[in-house]
C-alpha positions as a Markdown table, in Angstrom:
| # | Residue | x | y | z |
|---|---|---|---|---|
| 1 | Met | 19.1 | 21.4 | -18.1 |
| 2 | Ala | 16.2 | 19.3 | -19.7 |
| 3 | Ala | 18.4 | 18.0 | -22.5 |
| 4 | Thr | 21.1 | 16.8 | -19.8 |
| 5 | Ile | 18.1 | 15.1 | -17.4 |
| 6 | Phe | 16.4 | 13.3 | -20.1 |
| 7 | Gly | 19.4 | 12.2 | -21.7 |
| 8 | Ile | 20.8 | 10.7 | -18.9 |
| 9 | Met | 17.7 | 8.7 | -18.1 |
| 10 | Ile | 17.5 | 7.7 | -21.9 |
| 11 | Val | 20.8 | 6.4 | -21.4 |
| 12 | Leu | 20.0 | 4.5 | -18.6 |
| 13 | Leu | 17.0 | 2.9 | -19.9 |
| 14 | Leu | 19.1 | 1.8 | -23.0 |
| 15 | Leu | 21.7 | 0.0 | -20.5 |
| 16 | Gly | 19.0 | -2.1 | -19.0 |
| 17 | Phe | 18.1 | -0.8 | -15.8 |
| 18 | Pro | 14.7 | -1.0 | -14.5 |
| 19 | Met | 12.4 | 2.4 | -15.0 |
| 20 | Met | 13.0 | 2.9 | -11.1 |
| 21 | Ile | 16.5 | 3.7 | -11.4 |
| 22 | Pro | 16.4 | 6.4 | -14.4 |
| 23 | Leu | 13.3 | 8.1 | -12.6 |
| 24 | Leu | 15.4 | 8.5 | -9.5 |
| 25 | Ala | 18.6 | 9.4 | -11.5 |
| 26 | Gly | 16.8 | 12.1 | -13.3 |
| 27 | Ser | 15.4 | 13.6 | -10.1 |
| 28 | Leu | 18.8 | 13.4 | -7.8 |
| 29 | Ile | 20.5 | 14.9 | -10.9 |
| 30 | Gly | 17.7 | 17.9 | -11.2 |
| 31 | Phe | 18.2 | 18.5 | -7.9 |
| 32 | Val | 21.7 | 18.8 | -7.8 |
| 33 | Met | 21.5 | 21.0 | -10.8 |
| 34 | Leu | 18.5 | 23.0 | -9.8 |
| 35 | Phe | 20.2 | 23.9 | -6.2 |
| 36 | Gly | 23.9 | 23.4 | -6.8 |
| 37 | Gly | 25.0 | 20.7 | -4.9 |
| 38 | Phe | 23.6 | 18.1 | -2.7 |
| 39 | Gly | 22.6 | 20.6 | 0.2 |
| 40 | Gln | 18.7 | 20.4 | -0.6 |
| 41 | Leu | 18.4 | 16.2 | -1.1 |
| 42 | Asp | 16.0 | 16.5 | 2.3 |
| 43 | Thr | 13.5 | 18.2 | -0.3 |
| 44 | Met | 13.9 | 15.5 | -2.7 |
| 45 | Val | 12.9 | 12.7 | 0.1 |
| 46 | Gln | 10.2 | 14.9 | 1.3 |
| 47 | Gln | 9.2 | 15.0 | -2.4 |
| 48 | Ile | 9.5 | 11.1 | -2.6 |
| 49 | Leu | 7.6 | 10.6 | 0.5 |
| 50 | Ala | 4.8 | 13.4 | -0.4 |
| 51 | Gly | 4.1 | 11.3 | -3.6 |
| 52 | Ile | 3.3 | 8.0 | -1.3 |
| 53 | Arg | 1.4 | 9.4 | 1.4 |
| 54 | Pro | -2.3 | 10.3 | -0.2 |
| 55 | Ala | -4.6 | 7.6 | 1.7 |
| 56 | Ser | -6.0 | 6.9 | -1.9 |
| 57 | Leu | -2.9 | 4.9 | -2.7 |
| 58 | Ile | -3.9 | 2.3 | -0.5 |
| 59 | Ala | -6.8 | 0.7 | -2.9 |
| 60 | Val | -3.5 | 0.1 | -5.4 |
| 61 | Pro | -1.8 | -3.2 | -3.1 |
| 62 | Met | -5.7 | -4.0 | -2.3 |
| 63 | Phe | -6.6 | -4.4 | -5.7 |
| 64 | Ile | -3.1 | -5.9 | -6.7 |
| 65 | Phe | -4.0 | -8.5 | -4.1 |
| 66 | Ala | -7.7 | -9.4 | -4.4 |
| 67 | Ala | -6.5 | -9.9 | -8.1 |
| 68 | Asp | -3.5 | -12.3 | -7.3 |
| 69 | Ile | -5.7 | -14.0 | -5.3 |
| 70 | Met | -8.6 | -14.8 | -7.7 |
| 71 | Thr | -5.8 | -15.6 | -10.3 |
| 72 | Arg | -4.5 | -18.3 | -8.3 |
| 73 | Gly | -7.8 | -19.6 | -7.4 |
| 74 | Gln | -11.3 | -20.3 | -9.0 |
| 75 | Ser | -12.7 | -16.9 | -9.6 |
| 76 | Ala | -11.5 | -16.2 | -13.0 |
| 77 | Asn | -12.3 | -19.7 | -14.7 |
| 78 | Arg | -15.6 | -19.3 | -13.2 |
| 79 | Leu | -16.6 | -16.5 | -15.1 |
| 80 | Ile | -15.0 | -17.8 | -18.4 |
| 81 | Asp | -17.2 | -20.6 | -18.5 |
| 82 | Leu | -20.3 | -18.2 | -17.6 |
| 83 | Val | -19.4 | -16.0 | -20.8 |
| 84 | Met | -18.6 | -19.6 | -22.5 |
| 85 | Ala | -21.8 | -21.2 | -22.1 |
| 86 | Phe | -24.0 | -18.3 | -23.5 |
| 87 | Val | -22.0 | -16.8 | -26.6 |
| 88 | Gly | -19.5 | -19.8 | -27.2 |
| 89 | His | -21.7 | -21.0 | -30.2 |
| 90 | Leu | -22.0 | -18.1 | -32.4 |
| 91 | Lys | -19.8 | -17.5 | -35.3 |
| 92 | Gly | -16.6 | -16.2 | -33.5 |
| 93 | Gly | -18.2 | -17.0 | -30.1 |
| 94 | Leu | -15.0 | -18.3 | -28.9 |
| 95 | Ala | -12.9 | -14.8 | -29.5 |
| 96 | Val | -16.0 | -12.9 | -28.3 |
| 97 | Ser | -16.0 | -14.9 | -25.2 |
| 98 | Thr | -12.6 | -14.2 | -24.5 |
| 99 | Ala | -13.0 | -10.4 | -25.0 |
| 100 | Thr | -15.9 | -10.6 | -22.5 |
| 101 | Ala | -13.8 | -12.5 | -19.7 |
| 102 | Cys | -11.0 | -10.0 | -20.1 |
| 103 | Thr | -14.2 | -7.5 | -19.4 |
| 104 | Leu | -15.2 | -9.5 | -16.8 |
| 105 | Phe | -12.1 | -10.3 | -15.2 |
| 106 | Gly | -11.5 | -6.5 | -15.6 |
| 107 | Ala | -14.2 | -5.5 | -13.3 |
| 108 | Val | -13.0 | -7.8 | -10.8 |
| 109 | Ser | -8.6 | -6.7 | -11.1 |
| 110 | Gly | -8.1 | -3.7 | -12.5 |
| 111 | Ser | -4.7 | -4.9 | -14.0 |
| 112 | Thr | -4.0 | -5.1 | -17.8 |
| 113 | Gln | -1.4 | -8.1 | -16.8 |
| 114 | Ala | -3.2 | -10.0 | -14.7 |
| 115 | Thr | -6.2 | -10.0 | -16.9 |
| 116 | Val | -3.5 | -11.2 | -19.9 |
| 117 | Val | -2.6 | -14.0 | -17.2 |
| 118 | Ala | -6.1 | -15.1 | -16.0 |
| 119 | Val | -8.0 | -15.2 | -19.4 |
| 120 | Gly | -5.1 | -15.7 | -21.9 |
| 121 | Gly | -3.9 | -18.7 | -19.8 |
| 122 | Pro | -6.6 | -20.9 | -20.2 |
| 123 | Leu | -8.4 | -19.6 | -23.3 |
| 124 | Arg | -5.4 | -19.6 | -26.2 |
| 125 | Pro | -5.1 | -22.8 | -26.2 |
| 126 | Arg | -9.2 | -23.0 | -26.8 |
| 127 | Met | -9.0 | -20.8 | -29.4 |
| 128 | Leu | -6.0 | -22.4 | -31.3 |
| 129 | Lys | -7.8 | -25.9 | -31.2 |
| 130 | Ala | -10.7 | -23.9 | -32.8 |
| 131 | Gly | -8.6 | -22.7 | -35.4 |
| 132 | Tyr | -8.0 | -19.2 | -34.9 |
| 133 | Lys | -4.9 | -18.1 | -35.8 |
| 134 | Asp | -2.0 | -17.7 | -32.6 |
| 135 | Ser | -1.1 | -14.0 | -34.2 |
| 136 | Phe | -4.7 | -12.8 | -33.9 |
| 137 | Val | -5.5 | -14.8 | -30.5 |
| 138 | Leu | -2.6 | -13.3 | -29.2 |
| 139 | Ala | -3.4 | -10.1 | -30.6 |
| 140 | Leu | -7.0 | -10.2 | -29.0 |
| 141 | Ile | -5.8 | -11.1 | -25.6 |
| 142 | Val | -3.2 | -8.3 | -25.1 |
| 143 | Asn | -5.4 | -5.7 | -26.2 |
| 144 | Ala | -9.0 | -7.0 | -25.1 |
| 145 | Ser | -7.1 | -6.6 | -21.7 |
| 146 | Asp | -7.0 | -2.8 | -22.3 |
| 147 | Ile | -10.5 | -3.0 | -21.1 |
| 148 | Ala | -9.2 | -3.8 | -17.5 |
| 149 | Phe | -7.8 | -0.5 | -17.4 |
| 150 | Leu | -11.2 | 1.5 | -18.1 |
| 151 | Ile | -13.6 | -0.9 | -16.1 |
| 152 | Pro | -13.2 | -0.3 | -12.7 |
| 153 | Pro | -11.3 | -0.8 | -10.6 |
| 154 | Ser | -8.7 | 0.7 | -12.7 |
| 155 | Ile | -5.3 | 0.9 | -11.0 |
| 156 | Gly | -4.1 | 3.7 | -13.8 |
| 157 | Met | -7.1 | 5.8 | -12.5 |
| 158 | Ile | -6.4 | 5.3 | -9.2 |
| 159 | Ile | -3.0 | 7.1 | -10.1 |
| 160 | Tyr | -4.3 | 9.2 | -12.3 |
| 161 | Gly | -6.4 | 10.9 | -9.8 |
| 162 | Val | -4.2 | 10.6 | -6.8 |
| 163 | Val | -2.0 | 13.1 | -9.1 |
| 164 | Ser | -4.5 | 15.7 | -10.6 |
| 165 | Gly | -6.8 | 15.6 | -7.5 |
| 166 | Thr | -9.8 | 14.2 | -9.6 |
| 167 | Ser | -12.6 | 12.0 | -7.9 |
| 168 | Ile | -11.4 | 8.4 | -8.0 |
| 169 | Ser | -14.8 | 7.3 | -7.7 |
| 170 | Glu | -16.0 | 9.5 | -10.8 |
| 171 | Leu | -13.4 | 8.3 | -12.7 |
| 172 | Phe | -14.3 | 4.6 | -12.2 |
| 173 | Ile | -18.0 | 5.0 | -13.2 |
| 174 | Ala | -16.8 | 7.1 | -16.5 |
| 175 | Gly | -14.7 | 4.4 | -17.4 |
| 176 | Ile | -17.4 | 1.5 | -17.9 |
| 177 | Gly | -18.7 | 3.6 | -20.9 |
| 178 | Pro | -16.0 | 3.3 | -23.1 |
| 179 | Gly | -15.0 | -0.2 | -21.7 |
| 180 | Leu | -18.0 | -1.3 | -23.0 |
| 181 | Leu | -17.8 | 0.3 | -26.5 |
| 182 | Ile | -14.3 | -1.1 | -27.1 |
| 183 | Leu | -15.9 | -4.6 | -26.4 |
| 184 | Phe | -18.7 | -4.4 | -28.6 |
| 185 | Leu | -16.3 | -3.1 | -31.5 |
| 186 | Phe | -14.0 | -6.5 | -30.5 |
| 187 | Ser | -16.9 | -8.6 | -30.7 |
| 188 | Val | -17.7 | -7.1 | -34.1 |
| 189 | Tyr | -14.4 | -7.7 | -35.7 |
| 190 | Ser | -14.3 | -11.4 | -33.8 |
| 191 | Tyr | -17.5 | -12.1 | -35.6 |
| 192 | Phe | -16.3 | -11.2 | -39.4 |
| 193 | Tyr | -12.6 | -12.6 | -38.6 |
| 194 | Ala | -14.4 | -15.9 | -38.0 |
| 195 | Val | -16.8 | -15.6 | -41.1 |
| 196 | Arg | -13.4 | -15.0 | -43.4 |
| 197 | His | -11.6 | -17.7 | -41.9 |
| 198 | Asn | -14.5 | -20.1 | -41.8 |
| 199 | Val | -13.7 | -21.0 | -38.0 |
| 200 | Pro | -16.2 | -23.8 | -36.7 |
| 201 | Thr | -18.3 | -22.7 | -34.2 |
| 202 | Glu | -18.6 | -24.6 | -30.6 |
| 203 | Pro | -20.9 | -26.4 | -29.9 |
| 204 | Lys | -24.2 | -25.1 | -28.1 |
| 205 | Thr | -24.7 | -25.0 | -24.3 |
| 206 | Ser | -28.1 | -26.5 | -23.2 |
| 207 | Trp | -30.4 | -24.3 | -20.6 |
| 208 | Pro | -29.3 | -26.5 | -17.7 |
| 209 | Glu | -25.7 | -26.1 | -18.4 |
| 210 | Arg | -25.9 | -22.6 | -18.9 |
| 211 | Gly | -28.1 | -22.3 | -15.7 |
| 212 | Lys | -25.3 | -24.5 | -13.9 |
| 213 | Ala | -22.6 | -21.7 | -15.1 |
| 214 | Val | -24.7 | -18.8 | -13.7 |
| 215 | Arg | -25.1 | -20.3 | -10.1 |
| 216 | Ser | -21.3 | -21.2 | -10.5 |
| 217 | Ala | -20.3 | -17.5 | -11.6 |
| 218 | Leu | -22.4 | -15.9 | -8.8 |
| 219 | Trp | -19.5 | -15.7 | -6.5 |
| 220 | Pro | -17.0 | -14.3 | -8.4 |
| 221 | Leu | -19.6 | -11.7 | -10.1 |
| 222 | Gly | -20.1 | -10.2 | -6.6 |
| 223 | Phe | -16.8 | -8.2 | -7.1 |
| 224 | Pro | -18.2 | -5.5 | -9.6 |
| 225 | Val | -21.5 | -5.7 | -7.3 |
| 226 | Ile | -18.7 | -4.2 | -4.5 |
| 227 | Ile | -16.8 | -1.9 | -6.5 |
| 228 | Val | -19.8 | -0.3 | -8.8 |
| 229 | Gly | -22.8 | -0.8 | -6.7 |
| 230 | Gly | -20.9 | 0.1 | -3.4 |
| 231 | Ile | -19.2 | 3.4 | -4.6 |
| 232 | Tyr | -22.8 | 4.2 | -6.4 |
| 233 | Gly | -24.5 | 3.9 | -3.4 |
| 234 | Gly | -22.5 | 5.5 | -1.6 |
| 235 | Ile | -21.7 | 2.9 | 0.6 |
| 236 | Phe | -17.6 | 2.7 | 0.2 |
| 237 | Ser | -15.0 | 4.7 | -0.9 |
| 238 | Pro | -13.1 | 3.1 | -3.8 |
| 239 | Thr | -10.0 | 2.7 | -0.9 |
| 240 | Glu | -12.6 | 0.9 | 1.4 |
| 241 | Ala | -14.0 | -1.1 | -1.9 |
| 242 | Ala | -10.6 | -2.2 | -2.6 |
| 243 | Ala | -10.0 | -3.3 | 1.6 |
| 244 | Ala | -13.7 | -5.2 | 0.7 |
| 245 | Cys | -12.5 | -7.1 | -2.3 |
| 246 | Val | -9.7 | -8.3 | -0.3 |
| 247 | Leu | -11.7 | -9.9 | 2.2 |
| 248 | Tyr | -14.1 | -11.1 | -0.5 |
| 249 | Ala | -11.6 | -12.7 | -2.7 |
| 250 | Leu | -10.1 | -14.2 | 0.5 |
| 251 | Ile | -13.7 | -15.3 | 1.8 |
| 252 | Leu | -14.4 | -16.9 | -2.2 |
| 253 | Glu | -11.0 | -18.9 | -2.4 |
| 254 | Met | -10.4 | -19.8 | 1.3 |
| 255 | Ile | -13.5 | -20.7 | 2.3 |
| 256 | Val | -16.1 | -21.2 | -0.5 |
| 257 | Phe | -14.4 | -22.9 | -3.0 |
| 258 | Arg | -11.2 | -24.0 | -0.6 |
| 259 | Glu | -8.8 | -23.5 | -3.6 |
| 260 | Met | -6.1 | -21.5 | -1.4 |
| 261 | Asp | -4.4 | -22.4 | 2.0 |
| 262 | Val | -2.3 | -20.3 | 4.3 |
| 263 | Lys | 1.3 | -21.1 | 2.3 |
| 264 | Thr | -0.4 | -20.4 | -0.9 |
| 265 | Leu | -2.2 | -17.2 | 0.6 |
| 266 | Trp | 1.6 | -16.3 | 2.2 |
| 267 | Ser | 3.4 | -16.7 | -1.3 |
| 268 | Thr | 0.5 | -14.6 | -3.0 |
| 269 | Ala | 1.3 | -11.9 | -0.5 |
| 270 | Lys | 5.1 | -11.7 | -0.8 |
| 271 | Ser | 4.2 | -11.7 | -4.7 |
| 272 | Thr | 1.8 | -8.4 | -3.9 |
| 273 | Gly | 4.3 | -7.0 | -1.8 |
| 274 | Leu | 7.3 | -7.4 | -4.4 |
| 275 | Ile | 4.9 | -5.4 | -6.9 |
| 276 | Thr | 3.4 | -3.0 | -4.1 |
| 277 | Ala | 7.4 | -1.9 | -3.4 |
| 278 | Val | 7.9 | -1.5 | -6.9 |
| 279 | Val | 4.9 | 0.7 | -8.1 |
| 280 | Phe | 5.6 | 3.2 | -4.8 |
| 281 | Ile | 9.0 | 3.7 | -5.5 |
| 282 | Leu | 7.9 | 4.8 | -9.2 |
| 283 | Val | 5.2 | 6.7 | -7.6 |
| 284 | Gly | 7.4 | 8.4 | -5.0 |
| 285 | Ala | 10.3 | 8.9 | -7.5 |
| 286 | Gly | 7.6 | 10.5 | -10.0 |
| 287 | Ala | 6.5 | 13.0 | -7.6 |
| 288 | Ala | 10.2 | 14.0 | -6.7 |
| 289 | Phe | 10.7 | 14.5 | -10.6 |
| 290 | Ser | 7.4 | 16.3 | -10.9 |
| 291 | Tyr | 8.7 | 18.8 | -8.6 |
| 292 | Val | 12.1 | 18.9 | -10.2 |
| 293 | Ile | 10.2 | 19.7 | -13.8 |
| 294 | Ser | 7.9 | 22.0 | -12.1 |
| 295 | Phe | 10.5 | 24.1 | -10.2 |
| 296 | Ala | 12.9 | 24.3 | -13.4 |
| 297 | Gln | 9.4 | 25.4 | -15.6 |
| 298 | Ile | 10.9 | 22.6 | -18.3 |
| 299 | Pro | 6.3 | 22.4 | -19.1 |
| 300 | Gln | 5.9 | 25.6 | -19.6 |
| 301 | Ala | 8.7 | 25.7 | -22.1 |
| 302 | Ile | 7.6 | 22.3 | -23.7 |
| 303 | Leu | 3.9 | 23.2 | -24.0 |
| 304 | Gly | 4.8 | 27.0 | -25.1 |
| 305 | Gly | 7.2 | 25.3 | -27.9 |
| 306 | Ile | 4.3 | 23.6 | -29.4 |
| 307 | Gly | 1.8 | 26.8 | -28.9 |
| 308 | Ile | -0.8 | 24.7 | -26.4 |
| 309 | Asp | -1.7 | 27.9 | -25.3 |
| 310 | Gln | -3.3 | 29.1 | -28.7 |
| 311 | Met | -5.3 | 25.9 | -29.0 |
| 312 | Gly | -9.0 | 25.1 | -28.1 |
| 313 | Gln | -10.2 | 21.9 | -26.2 |
| 314 | Tyr | -10.0 | 19.8 | -29.3 |
| 315 | Gly | -6.5 | 21.0 | -29.9 |
| 316 | Val | -5.3 | 20.3 | -26.1 |
| 317 | Leu | -7.3 | 16.8 | -25.8 |
| 318 | Phe | -5.5 | 15.8 | -29.3 |
| 319 | Thr | -2.1 | 16.5 | -27.7 |
| 320 | Ile | -2.5 | 15.3 | -24.6 |
| 321 | Ser | -4.0 | 11.6 | -26.6 |
| 322 | Val | -0.7 | 11.7 | -28.7 |
| 323 | Ala | 1.6 | 12.9 | -25.8 |
| 324 | Phe | 0.4 | 9.7 | -24.0 |
| 325 | Phe | 0.2 | 7.1 | -26.6 |
| 326 | Ile | 3.4 | 7.5 | -27.6 |
| 327 | Gly | 4.9 | 7.9 | -24.2 |
| 328 | Cys | 3.4 | 4.1 | -23.2 |
| 329 | Met | 4.8 | 3.1 | -26.2 |
| 330 | Phe | 8.2 | 2.9 | -24.8 |
| 331 | Val | 7.9 | 3.7 | -20.7 |
| 332 | Asp | 5.4 | 2.4 | -17.9 |
| 333 | Pro | 2.0 | 3.3 | -17.8 |
| 334 | Ile | 2.4 | 4.4 | -14.0 |
| 335 | Val | 5.3 | 6.5 | -15.1 |
| 336 | Val | 3.9 | 8.1 | -17.8 |
| 337 | Ile | 1.1 | 9.3 | -15.7 |
| 338 | Leu | 3.5 | 10.8 | -12.8 |
| 339 | Ile | 5.2 | 12.5 | -15.3 |
| 340 | Leu | 2.8 | 14.0 | -18.0 |
| 341 | Val | -0.2 | 15.1 | -16.2 |
| 342 | Pro | 1.5 | 17.5 | -13.9 |
| 343 | Ile | 2.6 | 18.8 | -17.2 |
| 344 | Phe | -0.8 | 19.0 | -18.5 |
| 345 | Ala | -3.1 | 19.8 | -15.4 |
| 346 | Pro | -2.5 | 23.7 | -15.9 |
| 347 | Val | -3.8 | 23.4 | -19.3 |
| 348 | Val | -6.7 | 21.3 | -18.6 |
| 349 | Ala | -7.8 | 23.7 | -16.2 |
| 350 | Asp | -6.9 | 26.7 | -18.4 |
| 351 | Val | -9.3 | 25.8 | -21.1 |
| 352 | Gly | -11.9 | 24.7 | -18.8 |
| 353 | Leu | -12.1 | 20.7 | -19.9 |
| 354 | Asp | -13.4 | 18.3 | -17.3 |
| 355 | Pro | -10.9 | 16.3 | -15.7 |
| 356 | Val | -12.9 | 13.4 | -15.2 |
| 357 | Leu | -13.1 | 13.5 | -19.1 |
| 358 | Val | -9.5 | 14.1 | -19.4 |
| 359 | Gly | -8.6 | 11.0 | -16.9 |
| 360 | Thr | -10.6 | 8.7 | -19.1 |
| 361 | Ile | -9.1 | 9.7 | -22.3 |
| 362 | Ile | -5.4 | 9.5 | -20.7 |
| 363 | Thr | -6.5 | 6.2 | -19.4 |
| 364 | Leu | -7.5 | 5.0 | -22.7 |
| 365 | Gln | -4.5 | 6.4 | -24.2 |
| 366 | Val | -1.9 | 4.5 | -21.5 |
| 367 | Ala | -4.2 | 0.9 | -22.3 |
| 368 | Ile | -3.7 | 1.4 | -26.1 |
| 369 | Gly | 0.2 | 2.2 | -25.6 |
| 370 | Ser | 0.6 | -0.6 | -23.0 |
| 371 | Ala | -0.3 | -3.0 | -25.8 |
| 372 | Thr | 1.7 | -1.1 | -28.8 |
| 373 | Pro | 4.7 | -1.7 | -30.2 |
| 374 | Pro | 8.1 | -1.5 | -29.8 |
| 375 | Phe | 7.7 | -1.5 | -25.9 |
| 376 | Gly | 4.4 | -1.8 | -24.7 |
| 377 | Cys | 4.2 | -3.8 | -21.5 |
| 378 | Asp | 1.5 | -6.3 | -22.1 |
| 379 | Ile | 3.2 | -7.5 | -25.1 |
| 380 | Phe | 6.5 | -8.2 | -22.9 |
| 381 | Thr | 4.0 | -10.0 | -20.5 |
| 382 | Ala | 2.3 | -12.1 | -23.1 |
| 383 | Ile | 6.0 | -12.6 | -24.7 |
| 384 | Ala | 6.6 | -14.3 | -21.0 |
| 385 | Val | 3.3 | -16.0 | -20.4 |
| 386 | Phe | 2.9 | -17.8 | -23.6 |
| 387 | Lys | 6.5 | -17.9 | -24.9 |
| 388 | Arg | 6.3 | -16.8 | -28.1 |
| 389 | Pro | 8.5 | -14.2 | -30.3 |
| 390 | Tyr | 8.1 | -11.1 | -30.1 |
| 391 | Ala | 7.0 | -10.9 | -33.9 |
| 392 | Glu | 4.2 | -12.8 | -33.5 |
| 393 | Val | 3.0 | -11.5 | -30.5 |
| 394 | Val | 2.9 | -7.8 | -32.4 |
| 395 | Arg | 1.9 | -9.2 | -35.9 |
| 396 | Gly | -2.2 | -9.0 | -35.4 |
| 397 | Thr | -2.2 | -5.8 | -33.2 |
| 398 | Pro | -2.9 | -3.4 | -36.1 |
| 399 | Pro | -7.0 | -3.2 | -36.4 |
| 400 | Phe | -7.1 | -3.6 | -32.8 |
| 401 | Ile | -5.1 | -0.5 | -32.4 |
| 402 | Met | -7.1 | 0.8 | -34.4 |
| 403 | Met | -10.6 | 0.1 | -33.0 |
| 404 | Leu | -8.8 | 1.4 | -29.6 |
| 405 | Leu | -7.9 | 4.6 | -31.4 |
| 406 | Ser | -11.4 | 5.2 | -33.3 |
| 407 | Val | -12.9 | 5.0 | -29.4 |
| 408 | Ser | -10.3 | 7.8 | -28.3 |
| 409 | Val | -11.3 | 10.1 | -31.3 |
| 410 | Ala | -15.1 | 9.4 | -30.5 |
| 411 | Leu | -14.3 | 10.0 | -26.9 |
| 412 | Ile | -13.1 | 13.7 | -27.8 |
| 413 | Phe | -16.0 | 14.0 | -29.9 |
| 414 | Phe | -18.6 | 12.6 | -27.8 |
| 415 | Pro | -17.7 | 13.2 | -24.1 |
| 416 | Gln | -21.0 | 11.6 | -23.1 |
| 417 | Ile | -19.5 | 8.7 | -24.0 |
| 418 | Ala | -18.2 | 8.6 | -21.0 |
| 419 | Leu | -19.4 | 11.1 | -18.8 |
| 420 | Phe | -23.2 | 10.1 | -19.2 |
| 421 | Leu | -22.8 | 7.7 | -16.4 |
| 422 | Arg | -20.9 | 9.7 | -14.4 |
| 423 | Asp | -23.1 | 13.1 | -14.7 |
| 424 | Leu | -26.0 | 10.0 | -13.9 |
| 425 | Ala | -24.8 | 8.2 | -11.1 |
| 426 | Phe | -23.8 | 11.6 | -9.0 |
| 427 | Asn | -26.7 | 13.8 | -10.5 |
| 428 | Lys | -24.7 | 16.2 | -12.3 |
């Protein structure tokens, strides 16, 4: 049964169907095979609706909408100008600024693809003009956008929290430490790259200009304060923080900056609606598919075959890391989370792993896979945005992938990288 379902899904993918079609087809075929016909399709519909029913999912379209508003307005550029004012003159400073800008915009948007567009658009031409090779620039932008999946708000963490029943607030806080560690490693690598290739430095910004950049960025810096400060202070739930971000983004771009009019807002809302529809179809179809594979006891067969029930905590974490890394090299991150999390959830509980740690590692692996050949979705976003060939986009990625994987390994052996702030924030 499992071979039939997965075989049909792979064929549909190879034929070029969007991911929602193979997922729905796999669910439908599974129900037909399990119940001997079409008599139980009402159960399939119930599972799809149950998948999109959790109130926490309301945060997803809210954060997408807020990110879309900011990408079309001035917030992203003001954050970039702030970073450039302070580190742009250092050796490799332009590359460090790009990675830092990705981190800051990740703390605003929660989306890797939005970060590629918002940060890569203005900074890539400046890096090319400064003397950086395009393969390095593209790899830096694509992989630094992964930090947006870890720094709150993270759409991946929201989906994981809903599927696994883990506190989204705790997941958000736990992602900060690994995100900052990745930023540090990318900054160090950028420095040595600039030294090795003798990339000239940017002119140093004067203190009055830095003060102007700080004042200009104060409004956009309110987003992480709302998200992290609001959740940490017990003022907002993650869903409420998402709604507050939308309101804040509207106030900034329509009233303070006057960058967006009603017509632009309408087109932005339609774009968000389309993206949200795709995400929710995937979530609903994933819930139905998870029901099928659980009912058929496919997870038990797969995990029993690799002997995961004899593994300790380290073995389970390594197995989870490899599974999610490979999965996201080929399939959309949300789909991988929806399919694999229910498979590993019983094992995680049996060996006594902290679900917040597991969620942080999974989110990191999902982010890495999204920027890894052959089919990482961020790669194709960069191809579409920058209009560069596939080979050029992926050429410079190996050093960044190695750094990201090293952080993943470090999380397994030193979980306090993720859990220290969580424990501090929630008194654990």
